Structures are given as C-alpha cells and as structure tokens.
C-alpha positions in Angstrom: 6.8 24.8 2.5 5.2 22.0 3.1 1.5 23.2 3.4 1.7 24.8 0.2 3.3 20.9 -1.3 -0.4 19.4 0.3 -2.6 22.1 -1.5 -0.3 21.5 -5.0 -1.3 18.0 -4.8 -5.2 18.6 -4.2 -4.4 21.7 -7.0 -3.6 18.0 -9.2 -6.1 16.2 -8.1 -8.9 18.6 -8.5 -7.8 19.6 -11.9 -7.6 16.1 -12.8 -10.8 15.7 -11.7 -12.2 18.6 -13.1 -10.6 17.2 -16.5 -12.3 14.3 -17.1 -15.9 15.4 -15.7 -15.1 18.7 -18.4 -14.0 15.5 -21.2 -17.2 13.5 -20.2 -19.6 17.0 -20.4 -17.6 18.1 -23.6 -17.6 14.7 -25.6 -20.6 12.6 -24.4 -23.3 15.0 -23.0 -26.0 13.5 -21.0 -29.0 12.3 -22.8 -32.3 14.0 -22.9 -34.7 10.9 -22.1 -34.4 8.4 -18.2 -33.7 5.3 -20.8 -31.1 6.1 -22.6 -29.5 8.2 -19.6 -29.1 4.3 -17.8 -26.8 3.6 -20.7 -25.1 6.9 -20.0 -24.7 6.1 -17.0 -23.5 2.5 -17.9 -20.7 3.7 -20.7 -19.4 6.4 -18.7 -18.8 3.9 -15.5 -16.6 1.3 -17.9 -14.6 4.5 -19.6 -13.7 6.4 -16.7 -13.8 3.8 -13.9 -10.7 2.2 -15.4 -8.9 5.9 -16.4 -9.0 6.4 -12.7 -7.4 2.8 -12.0 -4.7 3.7 -14.6 -4.3 7.6 -12.6 -4.1 5.8 -9.0 -1.7 2.6 -10.4 0.6 4.7 -12.2 0.4 7.5 -9.3 1.8 4.8 -6.9 4.7 3.6 -9.4 5.6 7.0 -10.3 5.8 8.3 -7.0 9.6 7.2 -6.1 10.5 9.5 -8.2 7.9 12.4 -8.7 6.2 12.2 -5.1 4.2 15.0 -5.7 3.2 14.3 -9.0 2.5 11.0 -7.9 0.3 11.6 -4.6 -1.3 13.7 -7.0 -2.4 11.3 -9.2 -3.3 8.6 -6.9 -5.7 11.2 -5.0 -6.9 12.4 -8.6 -7.9 8.9 -9.4 -9.2 7.8 -6.3 -11.6 11.0 -6.9 -12.7 10.3 -10.9 -13.5 6.4 -10.1 -16.0 7.8 -7.3 -17.1 9.8 -9.8 -17.2 7.4 -12.1 -19.6 5.1 -9.7 -21.7 8.2 -8.3 -25.0 8.4 -11.0 -27.8 7.8 -9.3 -29.2 6.4 -12.3 -26.2 3.9 -12.6 -27.5 0.0 -11.8 -27.2 -1.4 -8.7 -24.4 -4.7 -9.6 -22.5 -1.8 -11.1 -22.1 0.2 -8.8 -21.4 -2.9 -6.0 -18.8 -4.1 -8.4 -17.0 -0.5 -8.4 -16.9 0.5 -5.0 -15.7 -3.2 -5.0 -12.7 -2.2 -7.8 -12.4 1.0 -5.4 -11.1 -0.3 -2.6 -9.2 -3.2 -3.9 -6.9 -0.5 -5.8 -7.3 2.0 -1.9 -5.8 -2.0 -0.6 -3.5 -2.0 -3.3 -1.6 1.4 -3.3 -1.7 1.4 0.6 0.0 -2.0 0.4 2.7 -0.1 -2.0 3.2 3.2 -0.2 3.2 1.9 3.5 5.1 -1.0 2.9 7.3 1.0 1.6 7.6 3.2 3.5 8.2 0.9 6.6 11.1 0.1 4.7 12.5 2.8 4.7 
C-alpha cells in the first residue's frame, strides 16, 4: 500500500507539471523569432515561477490534513518552478533569481515538514 501512495503522489506531481506546461503551450505559444522568444521565456518565468511557489507552499500547509495531496502539490510545485527556469534563452540574471527562489522554497518547505516530523 505504501508503494501505491508513492506512485499516487508522483502521479499528482506529474499531472500538475503537465497541466502547467500544456496551459503555457495552449494559451501562450512560443513565438517564431529569437527576440520574441526571449520575451516569451521571461513572461513565462514571471507567471510560472510564482505559480510553482504557490503550489509548494499550499502543499506544505495542507499536508497535515491531506498528506498525499499536500505531498503531490509540493512536488508538483517544485517541478513547475524548475520548468520556469529551464528555457535556454532565459536571461542569466532571471535564471539565477529563479534558482535562488527555488532554493528558498525548498528550505522553507523542508523546514516546515522536517521540523514538524521531529516534534511528533
């Protein structure tokens, strides 16, 4: 049963990431020119990174009541944030800021989860 829970959490996370990627492709498709592509990557970054942060933080707070769904949201949020910083034509400063934000969210989530596990 434990393996099934892990698979379920991974399926939730993968579905969240796929939903975000499909949403970006459907509602804000990649332009054809290189210069427009840089603007596109920047705009996606500014929308998707906060969205991923929201998923991870909400998952952290609901994890106590809805453990499987919270864990799925946390992992999905982390994957979504990674998707935001992946584009090759993303400005290096934005990539640096994005990685710093991902690290800060990881520290926040880890602190909330692992400190609460130590208390119980």
